[in-house]
C-alpha positions, 0 to 999 in steps of 0.5 A: 440555710437559704444558700443550700435551698437556693443552690443553682443547678445548671439546666440540662440539655436532653441529648438525642442518644441517651446511654442505657437510659440513665445518662443525659449530657454527661449528668447521671440521674443517680447523681442528681438524686444524691445531690438532692438528698444531701441538700435536704440533709443539710437543711434538716441539720441546720434546723436542728441546730437552730432548735437546739440553740433556742432550747438552750437559751440562745437569745430566745424565750428559753434564755429569758426564763432561765436567766434574769437580767440582773444576773448578767450585770457586771461591775463595769455595768454598774460603774457605767450607769453611775457615770452616764445615768447619774440623775436616776441614781440621784433620785434613787438615793433620794427615795432611800433618804426620804423613806427614812425621813418619812418613817422617823419624823415627828408628824405635825399635830392637829392643833398646830399650823402646818409646817412649811419649809418655804415659810421658814426660808422666807421668814425675813421677807415676811417680817419686812412685808408685815412691817411695811404694808405699802411695800406689800401693796406695791408688790401685790399690784405688780403681781396682779399686773403679771397675772394680767400679762400672762392672761393676755398672752394666753388669750392672744395666742388663740384669738390673734395667732390662731394657736389654741394650745395654750388657751386649752391648757389654761382651761384644763388647768383652772378647771382641775384646780377648782376641782382639787381646791374645793375637794381639799380645802386647806386652812389659810395660814395664820400669818397671811398678809392680804392686799386689796389689789392682789389677784383675785382683787378685793380680798376675796376667798381663793383656793390654796391648792394649787397656785394658778399664778404659777401654773399660768405663768408656766403655760405662757412660758412654755408656749413662748419657748415653743415659738422660740421667743426665748427672751420673753420666756426668760423674763416670764420665768424670772418673774414667776420665781419672784412671784413664788417667793412673794407668795411664800413671803405673804403666806398666800400659798404653801410650798406644795401649792407652788411646786404643784403649780409648776407641774400642773403647767407642764402637765396641762400644756402637754395634755393640750398638745395631745388633744390638738394631735388627736383632733387633727387625726380625727379631722383627717380621718373624717375628711378621708371618709367623706372623700371615700363616700363622694368617690363611691357616689360619683 
């Protein structure tokens, strides 16, 4: 259509001796009008074809209304999704499986202790720690050292390196943990093995949901990976797994506390990053406004 509209016509020279007032330089006025009419007719025809294609569903809104996406799926598409997007397919199978489990399993009665799969998996470790109080004390002390390490690292990222993201994430995380932990106060497991050197030190009360030990280690590890301190991050990840096993073995946390602690560390690290970006954008906007005001004054 654009070719028809932009068709170039050679410039006409006016001759001094026109013939019958209808011819100039060998080009008749009637011929020019015929060419112009043909161009207009071609444009109208093309526009009608486009409008007809749109109405018939040729990639426009008509197609979206007339044919749903799944009606275009083929067996090749299904095989492609299963091969190249197997992780969402695995989660889809998990949804179906746990839907059946949820509607058919025997719920734990109110008079019983909560069932925890992590407690079942660490039953042998719990027996060892229950029979060896000294070993339980040593492991608790080592876990307290790990908490001190992660706290020191997170604080130094801001106080020493001038990067507040990890510190902001920890503040977000522990505040949210306090709100949720107080809102739903889970019963302490009957088989809990406490220690005077375990953090918080002194056998004081603590919130079960969720694990601040695990979430804090996750925040520290994510910051290490962001700064390409991969070996140190790997050490923290290994220690985080070991402390999770110990917390389950001592019945210091439920499995859900550990799992949510991992997710909380990732979530609040991401939120702290978004907060940093938002603060930087606001600062740039404020500076631009001040520069504009100064230029107007001067």
